[in-house]
C-alpha positions as MATLAB code, in Angstrom:
seq = 'XXXXXXXXXXXXXXXXXXXXXXXXXXXXXXXXXXXXXXXXXXXXXXXXXXXXXXXXXXXXXXXXXXXXXXXXXXXXXXXXXXXXXXXXXXXXXXXXXXXXXXXXXXXXXXXXXXXXXXXXXXXXXXXXXXXXXXXXXXXXXXXXXXXXXXXXXXXXXXXXXXXXXXXXXXXXXXXXXXXXXXXXXXXXXXXXXXXXXXXXXXXXXXXXXXXXXXXX';
ca = [
      61.877  169.569   81.730;
      63.721  172.957   81.393;
      67.804  174.356   81.030;
      68.866  177.906   80.474;
      72.393  178.535   79.547;
      74.164  181.378   79.738;
      76.875  181.944   77.429;
      79.144  184.319   75.790;
      81.873  182.685   73.006;
      84.828  185.155   73.976;
      85.032  182.743   77.506;
      87.103  179.347   77.077;
      84.646  178.436   80.577;
      81.880  177.932   78.841;
      82.932  176.130   75.804;
      84.310  173.902   78.438;
      80.799  173.668   80.274;
      79.163  173.792   76.664;
      81.297  171.067   76.399;
      80.974  169.055   78.947;
      76.468  169.263   79.085;
      76.949  167.958   75.895;
      78.760  165.153   77.355;
      76.463  164.727   80.140;
      73.085  164.419   77.907;
      74.959  161.676   76.109;
      75.981  160.141   78.988;
      72.619  159.950   80.461;
      71.423  159.299   76.598;
      68.463  161.769   76.630;
      67.360  162.964   73.362;
      68.261  166.768   74.389;
      65.273  167.506   71.643;
      62.530  167.288   74.519;
      64.401  169.628   76.770;
      62.680  172.895   77.591;
      66.297  174.044   76.343;
      67.683  177.325   76.196;
      70.612  178.588   75.336;
      70.824  182.183   76.918;
      73.379  184.459   76.198;
      74.904  187.122   77.448;
      77.733  189.296   75.577;
      81.273  189.894   78.264;
      82.520  192.377   76.445;
      80.816  194.297   73.593;
      82.792  197.267   72.950;
      85.298  195.746   71.573;
      85.999  195.857   68.058;
      84.727  192.797   65.395;
      88.375  193.399   63.109;
      91.137  193.197   65.255;
      93.760  193.625   64.672;
      95.744  191.814   67.556;
      95.246  188.295   68.772;
      94.390  188.309   72.123;
      98.293  187.445   72.786;
     100.211  189.700   70.899;
      98.177  192.361   72.201;
      99.973  191.511   76.538;
     103.443  190.641   74.487;
     102.630  194.709   73.107;
     101.214  195.849   76.170;
     103.189  193.848   79.209;
     106.389  193.501   77.513;
     105.263  189.355   78.130;
     107.503  186.346   76.548;
     106.171  183.413   75.487;
     107.334  181.541   78.645;
     105.108  184.489   80.391;
     102.077  184.241   78.129;
     101.744  180.483   78.112;
     102.238  180.538   82.614;
      99.054  183.117   82.138;
      96.919  181.184   80.020;
      98.424  177.952   81.596;
      95.135  177.260   83.668;
      93.004  177.737   80.513;
      94.699  174.687   78.957;
      94.348  172.528   81.079;
      91.119  172.973   82.301;
      90.339  172.540   78.637;
      92.791  169.972   78.083;
      90.610  168.347   81.517;
      87.831  168.942   79.464;
      89.171  166.596   76.240;
      89.022  169.498   74.658;
      92.175  172.691   72.489;
      92.278  176.118   73.318;
      95.182  178.532   71.963;
      94.193  181.667   73.792;
      96.645  183.215   73.458;
      95.639  183.120   69.378;
      92.396  184.593   69.736;
      91.175  187.611   68.388;
      89.759  189.660   71.374;
      86.136  190.432   68.837;
      83.092  191.936   69.365;
      80.512  188.317   70.020;
      77.070  189.759   69.226;
      76.556  188.845   65.606;
      77.244  185.237   66.595;
      75.024  186.162   70.103;
      72.352  187.127   68.139;
      72.606  183.709   65.264;
      72.631  182.029   68.107;
      69.230  183.528   69.940;
      67.827  182.819   65.939;
      68.452  179.382   66.136;
      67.644  179.143   69.593;
      64.258  180.595   68.584;
      64.135  179.011   64.792;
      65.364  175.679   65.241;
      65.239  171.910   67.127;
      68.045  172.089   70.602;
      70.184  169.470   68.378;
      70.977  172.115   65.750;
      71.311  175.369   67.702;
      73.838  173.389   69.488;
      75.652  171.680   66.522;
      75.568  176.145   65.479;
      76.758  177.215   69.422;
      79.679  174.201   69.037;
      80.892  174.748   65.467;
      81.064  178.673   66.673;
      83.299  177.657   69.616;
      85.703  175.743   67.048;
      85.601  178.134   64.768;
      86.688  180.718   67.833;
      89.320  178.349   70.140;
      90.199  176.146   67.520;
      90.851  177.967   64.034;
      91.339  181.296   65.737;
      88.550  182.045   63.444;
      87.040  186.347   63.178;
      83.223  185.593   64.853;
      82.623  188.878   63.512;
      83.574  188.266   59.731;
      79.926  187.999   58.103;
      81.683  185.620   55.795;
      82.689  183.140   58.444;
      79.239  183.036   60.260;
      77.419  181.651   57.206;
      80.165  179.885   56.682;
      79.470  178.344   60.189;
      76.174  178.349   59.715;
      75.970  176.040   56.535;
      78.608  174.002   58.400;
      75.716  173.415   61.189;
      72.749  172.347   58.160;
      71.364  176.016   59.243;
      69.593  178.806   56.193;
      71.861  180.450   55.706;
      69.993  183.027   53.287;
      68.064  183.592   56.796;
      70.926  184.242   58.725;
      72.038  186.423   56.409;
      68.739  188.662   56.788;
      69.761  188.630   60.606;
      73.992  189.440   59.722;
      72.107  192.383   57.661;
      70.021  193.637   60.102;
      69.820  194.731   64.355;
      67.166  191.019   64.552;
      68.230  189.838   67.688;
      70.228  192.167   69.645;
      67.451  193.390   71.956;
      66.221  189.301   73.182;
      70.086  188.951   73.658;
      70.224  192.351   76.314;
      67.086  190.820   77.051;
      68.941  187.958   78.303;
      71.787  189.891   79.328;
      68.394  190.934   81.635;
      67.344  188.286   83.041;
      70.917  187.375   83.994;
      71.235  190.265   86.314;
      68.216  189.634   86.996;
      69.401  186.740   89.803;
      72.080  189.014   90.600;
      74.442  187.652   88.673;
      76.999  188.908   86.421;
      79.250  186.018   84.714;
      78.696  183.669   83.036;
      78.954  180.592   81.947;
      75.537  180.566   84.803;
      73.151  177.330   84.825;
      69.712  176.600   85.538;
      68.268  172.438   85.472;
      65.532  172.736   87.072;
      67.136  173.239   91.397;
      70.522  173.268   90.088;
      72.011  176.829   89.948;
      75.469  176.666   89.191;
      78.501  179.677   88.516;
      81.145  179.067   87.018;
      82.451  174.876   85.407;
      80.437  172.549   87.068;
      82.573  169.082   86.423;
      79.730  166.748   84.314;
      78.928  164.213   86.877;
      77.126  167.831   88.504;
      75.688  168.128   85.339;
      74.427  164.416   84.897;
      73.364  164.834   88.298;
      71.017  167.976   88.011;
      69.766  165.860   84.525;
      68.624  163.369   86.414;
      67.266  164.795   88.549;
      65.533  167.157   86.302;
      64.156  163.787   84.455;
      62.819  162.765   87.608;
      60.981  165.503   88.648;
      59.421  165.265   85.566;
      58.644  162.168   86.125;
      56.332  162.923   89.484;
];
């Protein structure tokens, strides 16, 4: 039973989709480690810096002279979708960051760890970025997350201080392009393909169908 999920940490919609996937898995009641689970990566803004000086909201305010109310209205859809999913996202306070290091760590974990540990790592990175407004391009921030997620920090440090898994991230991006898809989140769950944020109910149905196909 195979699930492919393409994502980038810079996307609030990927965070919402990832959370709904986890909730759907809990509802179905299947052990993630019994699935062929592939967390795929797609970098939305490869030219972004690792050390931005301004938050996303500060950049927009500086560039367009937006008021606080206008800034709120610009991101209201994201805030409301997150709230409906049971999440708190303050998109204006996030840093427009380069996510390559975080994505490389994700591919390392996907390659070497059980599904549940990789899912824990992904969730911790999303929380650090969207809830705590941390710089997830920082080695120190990422290593703390790795440690908190129960992964080996010394192995993670070797990944961060090299270019290892960069080619894997790029391969994931190429694989998505070969499907004529150019945005994330994107799901492949058996015969179910979905671009965007599916409902929890759609994910439950897709997972149940995948289990049924495997059983037959």
